[in-house]
C-alpha positions as a printed Julia matrix, in Angstrom:
427×3 Matrix{Float64}:
  93.99   55.87  114.53
  96.02   53.03  115.44
  98.21   55.24  117.82
  95.59   56.19  119.93
  94.16   53.98  122.95
  91.91   56.22  124.31
  89.94   59.81  123.52
  92.38   62.58  123.72
  92.6    63.59  126.35
  92.38   60.33  128.04
  91.28   59.5   131.57
  94.87   59.76  133.2
  95.35   63.15  131.5
  91.96   64.15  133.0
  93.08   63.18  136.32
  95.95   65.15  136.08
  93.98   67.99  134.98
  91.78   68.12  137.75
  94.69   67.95  139.99
  96.28   70.9   138.16
  93.41   73.1   139.02
  94.34   73.09  142.64
  98.08   73.5   142.23
  98.78   75.47  138.88
  97.72   79.27  138.65
  94.96   79.62  135.95
  96.69   81.84  134.02
  98.85   79.38  132.53
  97.06   77.72  129.67
  97.8    74.26  127.73
  97.1    73.98  123.94
  96.24   70.33  124.36
  95.79   68.73  128.38
  97.45   65.49  126.82
  99.79   64.89  129.89
 103.38   63.73  128.21
 105.06   60.79  129.85
 107.97   60.26  127.14
 109.02   61.39  123.73
 110.85   60.16  120.57
 111.51   62.01  117.27
 108.09   63.16  116.33
 106.15   61.45  118.76
 104.93   62.57  122.22
 103.45   59.53  124.35
 100.93   60.41  126.83
 100.38   58.88  130.44
  97.25   57.12  128.88
  99.7    55.36  126.23
  98.61   57.53  123.22
 101.22   58.35  120.66
 100.62   62.09  119.39
 102.54   63.49  116.54
 104.27   66.35  117.18
 104.03   69.25  114.59
 104.93   71.7   117.3
 108.29   71.05  118.55
 107.14   72.75  122.19
 107.03   76.09  120.02
 110.27   75.64  117.6
 112.47   74.04  120.75
 113.24   70.29  119.99
 114.32   70.93  116.59
 117.39   68.2   116.82
 115.13   65.48  118.48
 113.32   65.05  121.92
 115.49   63.93  123.44
 118.39   63.96  120.74
 120.76   61.22  121.85
 123.71   63.76  121.71
 121.9    66.13  124.11
 120.98   63.24  126.38
 124.31   62.13  126.71
 125.86   65.67  127.05
 123.25   66.42  129.86
 123.98   63.03  131.67
 127.72   63.56  131.83
 127.3    67.32  132.92
 125.11   66.75  135.54
 127.18   64.14  137.17
 130.11   66.19  137.23
 128.61   69.48  138.76
 124.94   71.21  138.06
 125.85   74.86  138.89
 128.77   77.18  140.14
 127.36   80.65  138.65
 129.43   81.86  135.55
 129.76   85.08  137.0
 131.54   83.5   140.39
 133.47   80.41  139.11
 133.17   80.02  135.44
 133.7    76.89  133.29
 134.73   75.58  129.66
 131.45   74.8   128.4
 129.86   78.69  128.44
 133.24   79.53  126.33
 132.3    76.82  124.12
 128.78   77.82  123.45
 129.93   81.52  123.32
 132.57   80.22  120.64
 129.9    78.22  118.62
 127.2    81.05  118.43
 129.94   83.72  117.48
 130.83   81.57  114.65
 127.28   80.37  113.33
 125.67   83.7   113.9
 125.64   86.02  110.32
 128.42   87.99  109.79
 132.35   87.3   109.43
 133.1    90.23  111.86
 134.35   89.89  115.36
 131.57   89.26  117.87
 131.06   87.99  121.49
 128.1    86.5   123.35
 126.62   86.75  126.53
 124.1    83.82  127.87
 120.65   83.96  129.63
 117.55   82.05  130.21
 114.95   82.85  127.74
 114.04   84.41  124.82
 112.44   87.53  126.67
 115.67   87.76  128.81
 117.89   88.03  125.54
 115.9    90.64  124.03
 115.52   92.56  126.94
 119.23   92.43  127.53
 120.04   93.19  123.56
 117.59   96.47  124.48
 119.8    97.54  127.25
 122.98   97.11  125.38
 121.88   98.77  122.91
 120.79  102.07  125.0
 124.19  102.0   126.77
 126.03  102.08  123.6
 124.39  104.45  121.83
 123.29  106.97  124.48
 119.72  107.17  122.98
 116.59  105.81  124.61
 114.07  105.06  121.7
 113.18  101.2   120.65
 111.74  100.77  117.2
 109.3    97.42  116.91
 107.0    96.29  113.99
 103.09   95.91  113.86
 102.5    91.85  114.74
 105.6    91.27  116.52
 106.08   89.23  119.68
 109.09   89.55  122.13
 108.17   88.07  125.42
 106.54   88.43  128.39
 108.3    90.47  130.69
 107.63   94.13  131.17
 109.62   95.5   128.53
 109.22   92.65  126.12
 105.45   93.14  126.47
 105.93   96.74  125.47
 107.63   95.58  122.54
 104.83   93.11  121.78
 102.11   94.47  119.65
  99.42   91.79  120.5
  97.24   92.68  123.33
  95.23   89.62  124.67
  96.49   87.47  126.09
  99.95   88.84  126.35
  99.38   92.75  127.59
  95.98   92.54  128.78
  95.75   94.71  132.35
  99.42   94.18  132.72
 100.49   97.64  132.01
 101.69  100.53  132.65
 104.41   98.85  130.2
 107.88  100.31  129.76
 108.31  103.77  127.9
 110.22  105.0   124.74
 108.94  101.87  122.52
 107.44  102.87  119.18
 105.59  100.47  116.56
 105.55  100.81  113.17
 104.0    98.96  110.07
 105.8    95.58  109.2
 105.88   93.97  105.72
 102.83   91.75  105.47
 103.07   90.41  101.69
  99.41   88.98  101.85
  97.85   92.11  103.04
  99.69   95.45  102.1
 100.78   94.67   98.69
 104.15   96.26   98.56
 107.41   95.02   97.42
 110.11   95.05  100.44
 111.54   98.14   99.53
 108.48  100.04   99.65
 107.2    98.47  102.86
 110.74   99.56  104.25
 110.53  102.89  103.13
 106.8   103.19  104.76
 108.48  101.67  108.09
 111.23  104.44  107.82
 109.35  107.48  107.15
 107.25  106.56  110.39
 110.41  106.3   112.33
 112.08  109.54  111.0
 108.65  111.09  111.46
 107.68  109.61  115.46
 110.9   109.1   116.68
 113.81  110.5   114.94
 116.62  108.5   113.81
 118.9   110.52  116.45
 116.92  109.39  119.45
 116.67  105.63  118.15
 118.97  103.37  120.03
 117.61   99.93  118.25
 115.62   98.52  115.93
 114.1    94.98  116.78
 112.63   92.74  114.44
 111.88   89.07  113.86
 113.02   88.06  110.39
 109.92   86.08  110.05
 107.32   87.18  112.66
 106.33   83.98  114.84
 103.19   84.92  117.08
 102.28   87.48  114.81
 101.21   84.87  112.33
 104.45   83.48  110.46
 104.73   86.35  108.4
 107.35   86.09  105.81
 108.5    89.6   104.64
 109.06   90.66  100.81
 112.27   90.38   99.31
 114.18   93.58  100.17
 112.27   94.5   103.4
 114.98   93.37  105.79
 117.85   94.5   103.8
 116.8    98.09  103.17
 115.95   98.43  107.16
 119.44   97.1   107.96
 120.83   99.67  105.32
 119.15  102.51  106.96
 120.13  101.4   110.37
 123.61  101.73  109.18
 123.46  104.92  107.76
 121.67  106.66  110.69
 123.7   105.18  113.67
 120.81  102.59  114.63
 121.65   99.17  116.03
 119.82   96.45  114.22
 118.53   93.7   116.5
 117.5    90.47  114.97
 115.41   88.37  117.09
 115.78   84.95  115.79
 114.37   82.87  118.67
 111.94   81.2   116.98
 113.57   81.01  113.41
 117.23   80.35  114.53
 118.99   76.96  114.6
 118.33   75.58  111.33
 114.24   76.4   111.83
 113.99   78.04  108.33
 116.69   75.75  106.25
 119.33   77.83  107.16
 121.17   78.52  110.43
 119.41   81.72  110.8
 116.69   83.12  108.88
 118.85   86.33  107.78
 120.97   84.24  105.93
 118.21   84.12  103.12
 119.22   87.58  102.31
 122.53   87.74  103.69
 121.49   90.27  106.31
 124.25   91.08  108.96
 122.65   92.18  112.48
 124.59   94.21  115.08
 123.13   91.94  117.72
 121.28   88.71  117.38
 119.12   86.95  119.9
 118.84   83.55  120.17
 116.96   80.85  122.5
 114.35   77.94  121.73
 115.95   75.63  119.56
 119.75   76.35  121.09
 119.71   73.82  123.75
 117.48   70.61  122.85
 115.05   71.72  125.42
 116.6    73.2   128.32
 116.6    76.88  129.32
 119.15   78.94  127.53
 119.36   81.98  125.63
 121.83   84.45  124.42
 122.63   87.74  122.7
 125.28   87.87  120.19
 126.95   91.01  118.73
 129.65   93.05  117.44
 132.5    92.97  119.74
 133.08   96.62  119.82
 129.22   96.88  121.05
 128.99   93.7   123.36
 132.29   94.83  125.15
 131.37   98.28  125.54
 129.08   97.37  128.93
 130.93   97.94  132.09
 131.57   94.88  133.97
 128.8    93.52  136.03
 126.52   95.15  133.68
 125.64   91.88  132.28
 124.83   88.54  133.78
 122.4    86.59  135.69
 122.42   83.77  138.51
 121.38   80.78  136.24
 122.29   82.63  132.74
 124.66   80.04  130.89
 123.82   77.26  133.56
 126.54   74.44  132.45
 123.62   71.55  132.19
 122.03   73.78  129.53
 125.53   74.72  127.8
 126.39   71.18  127.54
 122.68   70.32  125.69
 123.53   73.24  123.6
 126.8    71.8   122.62
 125.09   68.62  121.91
 122.23   70.05  119.92
 124.65   72.03  117.34
 126.62   68.95  117.04
 123.32   67.13  116.08
 122.39   69.49  113.86
 125.76   69.46  112.28
 126.19   65.86  111.97
 122.58   65.39  110.77
 122.55   68.6   108.42
 119.37   69.75  109.97
 119.29   72.77  107.51
 118.71   70.22  104.64
 116.14   68.36  106.55
 114.15   71.48  107.21
 114.52   72.24  103.28
 112.96   68.93  102.59
 110.12   69.37  105.12
 109.27   72.69  103.46
 108.9    70.92  100.09
 106.99   68.21  101.47
 104.51   70.36  103.46
 104.07   73.32  100.89
 103.09   70.82   98.28
 100.73   69.25  100.34
  99.36   72.32  101.52
  99.17   74.07   98.34
  97.26   71.01   96.96
  94.67   71.45  100.01
  94.24   74.79   99.26
  92.85   74.29   95.85
  90.11   72.36   97.31
  88.61   74.96   99.71
  87.72   78.55   99.85
  88.61   79.37  103.29
  92.53   79.34  103.34
  93.7    82.82  101.99
  97.62   81.94  102.11
 100.04   79.21  102.39
 103.51   80.48  103.63
 106.94   79.93  105.42
 110.31   78.83  104.78
 111.98   75.56  105.88
 109.94   74.01  108.93
 108.43   77.09  109.74
 105.15   77.1   107.84
 101.54   78.34  108.21
  98.29   78.25  106.7
  96.36   81.73  107.03
  92.2    81.97  106.92
  90.41   84.09  104.87
  88.22   84.68  107.88
  89.59   87.27  110.7
  88.85   85.47  113.56
  90.39   82.6   115.57
  86.68   80.25  114.58
  88.23   78.22  111.74
  91.69   78.1   112.91
  90.46   76.71  116.31
  87.83   74.14  114.63
  90.94   72.91  112.46
  92.97   72.9   115.36
  90.57   71.01  117.91
  89.85   68.52  115.35
  93.63   67.56  114.68
  94.06   67.27  118.65
  91.4    65.03  118.82
  93.11   62.56  116.51
  96.24   63.06  117.83
  98.27   65.74  116.32
  99.68   68.65  117.78
  99.45   71.65  115.86
  99.69   75.28  116.9
  97.73   78.6   116.12
  99.03   82.09  116.07
  98.58   85.29  114.13
  97.23   88.75  115.35
  93.85   87.42  114.71
  94.2    84.03  115.91
  93.61   82.64  112.22
  96.75   81.08  111.2
  97.69   77.49  111.9
 101.41   76.92  112.38
 103.44   73.92  111.84
 106.82   73.73  113.78
 107.88   69.78  113.33
 110.83   68.57  114.72
 113.51   68.66  111.93
 114.17   65.06  112.36
 110.31   63.88  111.87
 110.25   60.82  109.9
 108.74   61.21  106.56
 105.96   58.55  107.4
 104.94   60.37  110.34
 104.79   64.14  108.63
 102.7    62.36  106.23
 100.09   60.78  108.78
 100.0    64.17  110.32
  99.52   66.0   107.06
  96.76   63.54  106.36
  94.9    64.21  109.52
  95.22   67.95  109.06
  93.84   67.87  105.41
  91.04   65.79  106.98
  90.14   68.56  109.51
  90.82   71.34  106.64
  88.2    69.99  104.2
  85.87   68.74  106.78
């Protein structure tokens, strides 16, 4: 490819990789050790001058660009004024503005409140804290193939052992896992899959003991599993009837990624609480819990917070990100990406017998392979990486390629990246 000057990784990246071994803990992995020097919409430029086509967006983070001009301008303006005070000590307006935006954008027209944190795992953990406090119950229900983070509590919520949980226990108690909707493998309608899950909850836990049901509307690390229509509405209805709080983890699916502001919008599901992170702040660490006002306001003063949560520079980045998403209509951009990519992938699938499923929504798309081992997905990803295209793998069995291009990726770059992926799939 003309965008590549060296092999991937190049000599300068290899030098940095050697330095890394003496400085960085070995437990931190990197999918592609090509060290980045700069970036542009849909491109990562490494220290060797190679231009890599980015179909990963830092795991659905740089949705609005890398960097988006409005984000960069907002960050520069804020850092020149002040970098930190701690909102719990001396507050500032941008925190309020981010909360106001979240209260407006998240599903439902009820009165809402938000609280800001640093990471997705921190947001999920605080949503569970709030649910337990408000309901007076302890049990939390999660789903097969789910991923919610790497803290002790969110590891308990996460389904997959290696690499997320292996030898890190014991984990937080009162977490119960039930079957999810996985149309490719279970053959159930959405309502049927929901009834199966509800039966498991009522048998294993009991609704009266359950504080919250925590679910990704489209499961991310578990394999970009889009549940059957009707699954989420049926679960939400059961929660309403039983006084269980429905908590949507939209950390990977949120902020235009699926062609709407949030994945729940697809079926009009309204959660009691929703957690956000990743795409909210253009690459800066920011996360949030947004929920019904009566739930969020029930926690005692001082019960929620953190030193860095809602940092003013990250808040400025979030406001710039949301402005970009509105101005450029990135929901429509995600839907255009879906149309382009699904068409290409389905045509490719007709030419090979290694693909079991093509699925996804918006710019959150996946290829699941028939073999339930990581081997094929790993080979395809490696071939793409060698040709300068960043793709990611996922899935409980490691047998899924996931595509998360920036929503602002130029058409020619997307097409070029798909050409490389097609060659890898058919090789």
